[in-house]
Backbone bond lengths (Angstrom), bond angles and torsions (degrees), N, CA, C in turn:
res aa  C-N    CA-C-N  psi(-1)  N-CA   C-N-CA  omega(-1)  CA-C   N-CA-C  phi
1 M - - - 1.449 - - 1.533 110.79 -
2 L 1.322 115.81 -42.82 1.454 120.34 -179.78 1.525 110.48 -65.41
3 R 1.327 117.54 -37.35 1.462 121.83 179.88 1.541 110.69 -65.87
4 T 1.319 118.04 -43.81 1.461 122.45 179.02 1.520 110.59 -61.94
5 R 1.309 116.61 -42.42 1.468 121.04 179.50 1.534 110.18 -63.42
6 S 1.313 117.89 -39.93 1.468 121.74 178.68 1.522 111.53 -65.55
7 I 1.332 116.05 -39.90 1.461 120.01 179.12 1.526 110.32 -65.69
8 V 1.310 117.35 -43.81 1.468 121.54 179.17 1.523 110.34 -61.80
9 R 1.310 118.09 -43.43 1.471 121.60 178.49 1.527 110.74 -63.29
10 G 1.327 116.17 -41.01 1.468 120.17 178.77 1.520 111.85 -63.60
11 V 1.319 116.96 -44.02 1.464 121.28 179.01 1.528 110.23 -64.00
12 L 1.315 117.75 -42.94 1.462 120.59 178.47 1.530 111.58 -63.84
13 A 1.316 116.85 -38.69 1.467 120.61 178.32 1.530 110.33 -65.34
14 L 1.326 117.93 -43.13 1.461 121.13 178.04 1.524 111.56 -64.56
15 A 1.320 117.46 -39.04 1.456 121.27 177.91 1.528 110.58 -63.93
16 A 1.313 117.32 -41.82 1.468 120.90 178.80 1.529 110.75 -64.37
17 I 1.315 117.11 -41.00 1.468 121.02 178.61 1.530 109.91 -64.26
18 A 1.331 117.39 -41.23 1.463 121.14 179.45 1.528 111.35 -63.85
19 V 1.323 117.38 -41.84 1.468 121.00 179.35 1.525 110.35 -63.40
20 V 1.313 117.79 -43.76 1.465 121.42 179.20 1.526 110.12 -64.62
21 A 1.337 117.39 -42.85 1.468 120.98 -178.73 1.526 111.51 -63.91
22 L 1.329 118.48 -37.70 1.462 121.40 179.23 1.531 112.55 -75.23
23 A 1.312 117.07 -31.44 1.468 120.78 -177.29 1.527 112.62 -83.67
24 L 1.322 117.80 -21.51 1.460 120.87 -173.70 1.529 114.29 -61.66
25 P 1.354 121.59 -50.05 1.473 119.06 -178.45 1.525 114.19 -58.58
26 P 1.349 120.23 -49.96 1.468 117.15 -179.98 1.527 113.43 -66.92
27 L 1.316 117.11 -35.33 1.460 119.28 179.76 1.524 111.92 -70.25
28 S 1.337 117.20 -29.66 1.459 119.71 179.09 1.516 111.51 -64.83
29 L 1.338 118.13 -25.20 1.469 120.72 177.91 1.520 111.68 -66.43
30 A 1.321 117.10 -28.16 1.459 120.29 178.35 1.528 110.42 -67.75
31 V 1.327 116.46 -27.28 1.458 121.63 -179.37 1.523 111.19 -93.93
32 D 1.336 116.92 -38.76 1.463 122.18 -174.12 1.519 110.18 -107.65
33 E 1.325 117.28 86.94 1.458 121.07 -177.92 1.517 112.68 -76.29
34 I 1.330 118.05 -10.58 1.461 120.89 -179.75 1.528 111.51 -88.25
35 A 1.324 118.29 -4.58 1.465 121.56 -179.10 1.523 110.68 -64.52
36 T 1.330 115.87 133.86 1.465 121.40 175.47 1.523 108.39 -129.26
37 P 1.313 117.20 150.12 1.457 119.86 177.53 1.528 110.35 -68.88
38 P 1.320 117.73 156.00 1.464 119.58 176.34 1.527 110.73 -73.29
39 A 1.321 116.45 159.72 1.469 121.26 179.52 1.523 111.02 -60.23
40 S 1.309 117.87 -24.70 1.469 121.02 179.81 1.532 111.77 -67.97
41 S 1.324 118.35 -11.05 1.467 121.81 177.16 1.529 112.19 -78.34
42 L 1.318 116.60 -7.96 1.457 121.49 178.63 1.531 109.17 -62.21
43 P 1.339 117.94 137.69 1.467 118.69 175.80 1.530 111.10 -55.75
44 A 1.307 116.25 158.68 1.466 121.89 -175.71 1.525 111.55 -55.10
45 L 1.323 115.09 133.29 1.459 121.23 178.81 1.523 109.70 -94.97
46 P 1.331 118.07 149.64 1.461 119.75 175.74 1.531 110.54 -68.76
47 E 1.307 115.13 158.55 1.465 121.07 179.31 1.521 110.31 -55.64
48 G 1.316 117.53 130.17 1.456 122.56 178.74 1.522 114.39 96.51
49 A 1.330 118.21 -19.33 1.475 120.68 176.62 1.516 108.15 -78.12
50 R 1.320 116.15 146.16 1.468 118.65 -179.92 1.526 110.90 -148.18
51 V 1.310 114.22 149.54 1.462 121.24 177.47 1.524 107.28 -79.49
52 T 1.333 116.87 122.81 1.462 121.05 -178.04 1.525 113.30 -112.99
53 G 1.320 117.00 -10.16 1.456 119.69 179.74 1.509 110.89 -149.42
54 E 1.318 115.13 145.14 1.462 120.73 -179.93 1.519 108.30 -142.62
55 D 1.341 115.88 128.39 1.452 121.13 -179.67 1.522 108.09 -145.70
56 M 1.309 117.27 172.02 1.455 121.22 178.87 1.526 108.58 -126.14
57 G 1.320 115.95 137.46 1.450 121.51 175.64 1.518 108.95 -122.95
58 C 1.313 116.98 150.87 1.463 121.02 179.19 1.520 109.53 -136.77
59 G 1.317 115.31 150.00 1.447 122.29 177.41 1.515 109.01 -154.17
60 S 1.305 116.67 -163.03 1.458 120.25 -176.61 1.525 112.85 -68.84
61 G 1.346 117.67 -18.89 1.455 120.88 -179.78 1.519 113.47 -95.21
62 G 1.319 117.74 10.93 1.459 121.09 -178.15 1.516 110.06 111.12
63 C 1.325 116.45 -159.54 1.460 121.87 -178.24 1.526 110.13 -117.29
64 W 1.317 116.30 159.38 1.448 122.32 179.57 1.512 109.23 -143.43
65 L 1.310 115.59 159.34 1.453 123.17 178.17 1.523 107.73 -97.88
66 E 1.339 117.13 128.79 1.462 122.50 179.58 1.525 108.22 -105.55
67 L 1.318 117.04 116.55 1.464 121.94 -179.53 1.517 110.35 -113.37
68 T 1.315 116.69 133.98 1.455 121.93 172.12 1.519 106.77 -101.05
69 V 1.323 116.03 124.46 1.458 121.42 -177.46 1.522 108.44 -118.71
70 D 1.340 116.37 122.94 1.464 121.16 176.80 1.516 109.22 -84.86
71 A 1.315 115.62 135.95 1.465 121.81 179.22 1.528 109.73 -72.85
72 P 1.319 117.12 151.17 1.463 119.48 175.18 1.532 110.23 -68.85
73 P 1.319 117.59 162.57 1.470 119.78 178.69 1.533 111.25 -55.43
74 G 1.317 115.81 136.45 1.455 121.24 178.71 1.521 114.43 86.78
75 M 1.334 117.67 2.25 1.465 121.02 -179.44 1.527 108.41 -124.56
76 S 1.325 116.35 137.04 1.464 120.02 178.63 1.531 109.88 -86.56
77 G 1.308 115.88 169.67 1.459 120.95 176.83 1.523 111.88 -62.70
78 K 1.335 116.88 -38.56 1.472 120.62 178.37 1.521 111.24 -65.33
79 E 1.322 116.67 -41.29 1.470 120.54 178.57 1.531 110.85 -65.41
80 L 1.327 115.96 -39.46 1.464 120.33 177.68 1.527 110.44 -63.16
81 A 1.324 116.46 -45.61 1.469 120.35 179.35 1.526 110.99 -61.10
82 A 1.334 117.00 -40.89 1.470 120.95 179.99 1.525 111.61 -67.19
83 E 1.328 117.43 -31.51 1.468 119.77 -179.75 1.529 111.72 -79.55
84 V 1.328 117.19 -41.16 1.470 120.93 -177.30 1.523 110.89 -74.56
85 L 1.320 117.11 -46.14 1.470 122.09 -179.56 1.528 109.07 -130.54
86 P 1.336 117.86 82.13 1.468 121.01 -175.95 1.530 113.63 -56.87
87 D 1.325 117.30 -34.21 1.470 120.37 -179.78 1.523 112.24 -92.08
88 G 1.329 117.61 0.79 1.457 121.41 -179.15 1.520 113.72 84.80
89 R 1.341 117.55 -17.98 1.467 121.79 -178.06 1.522 108.32 -156.67
90 A 1.328 115.51 142.32 1.468 121.15 176.47 1.527 108.46 -144.28
91 C 1.332 117.21 142.76 1.470 122.07 -178.68 1.542 110.99 -136.55
92 P 1.330 117.89 63.63 1.466 118.72 179.89 1.534 111.78 -78.62
93 F 1.332 115.40 158.39 1.463 120.31 172.71 1.517 108.71 -71.81
94 Q 1.346 116.62 150.34 1.460 121.78 178.50 1.526 110.85 -60.40
95 S 1.325 115.78 -55.73 1.461 121.94 -178.20 1.518 108.26 -164.29
96 T 1.314 115.72 -178.59 1.459 120.87 178.96 1.524 110.80 -64.98
97 F 1.326 116.74 -32.70 1.455 120.65 -175.32 1.527 113.66 -96.58
98 D 1.315 117.88 -17.96 1.461 121.84 177.61 1.519 106.82 -114.30
99 L 1.323 116.96 101.87 1.456 121.95 -171.90 1.522 114.86 -85.54
100 R 1.345 117.11 12.40 1.460 118.50 173.81 1.525 108.31 -73.85
101 R 1.316 115.48 143.54 1.457 120.19 174.67 1.514 108.12 -97.13
102 V 1.322 116.64 137.74 1.453 121.90 176.52 1.520 107.44 -107.44
103 C 1.322 115.42 111.40 1.458 120.13 179.38 1.525 109.07 -93.13
104 S 1.309 115.71 133.52 1.462 121.31 175.76 1.527 107.53 -127.75
105 W 1.318 115.52 140.96 1.457 120.33 -179.68 1.516 109.91 -149.84
106 V 1.326 114.59 153.84 1.458 121.19 178.04 1.522 107.69 -81.51
107 M 1.316 115.27 122.80 1.460 120.20 -178.67 1.534 111.26 -94.67
108 E 1.325 115.11 -43.16 1.467 119.33 -176.21 1.523 108.98 -151.66
109 T 1.318 116.28 140.60 1.462 121.40 177.55 1.519 108.82 -118.35
110 E 1.319 115.52 130.98 1.463 121.03 176.62 1.527 108.18 -116.71
111 A 1.331 116.89 -177.32 1.461 120.66 -175.63 1.532 112.44 -57.04
112 E 1.331 117.84 -45.57 1.462 120.37 -174.52 1.522 113.11 -126.64
113 S 1.328 117.32 14.01 1.466 119.98 -179.69 1.522 109.96 -151.39
114 V 1.316 114.04 171.53 1.454 120.43 179.66 1.527 108.08 -144.82
115 Q 1.325 116.41 144.24 1.462 120.54 174.55 1.522 107.30 -102.48
116 V 1.328 115.16 123.27 1.457 122.03 179.26 1.520 107.73 -116.14
117 N 1.317 117.32 134.00 1.458 121.96 177.41 1.517 109.64 -106.64
118 L 1.331 116.12 144.47 1.461 123.38 177.68 1.518 108.99 -125.22
119 Q 1.323 116.66 134.05 1.457 120.73 -179.81 1.522 109.53 -148.94
120 Y 1.330 115.81 143.08 1.457 119.40 172.35 1.518 108.66 -73.06
121 E 1.307 116.14 136.88 1.455 120.25 174.39 1.523 108.13 -94.87
122 R 1.317 115.99 122.40 1.451 120.54 179.92 1.517 108.27 -87.96
123 W 1.313 116.73 98.76 1.471 120.39 -179.55 1.507 111.69 -92.75
124 V 1.320 117.49 -1.78 1.463 121.51 176.55 1.523 106.69 -109.31
125 D 1.316 117.71 95.68 1.470 121.09 179.48 1.502 110.04 -121.56
């Protein structure tokens, strides 16, 4: 009887730890509005494209990462934007264990480059 009770307590403790660990990243966004996703969260770039600038912007909706991406030779900024973000905006989840969504969108297109912004979407409000 004592062994069964110990096992049940252990399982409940592990379940509580798992719930806290899964809830912590999205809930931390409610406290830390300056958090921005890393540049590695950018959707896959075509061969030859490269990030040449990185800055941070903030407003009433939180902060975001501003990336300038140069198109590879023979590709325009508009073509690069269409290949990286065909719909102009994407908001996938980070992973199964990190339930924050990383939204990326095309902010500005120039002749040979594109500015893409990345921001965490706070879905827990």
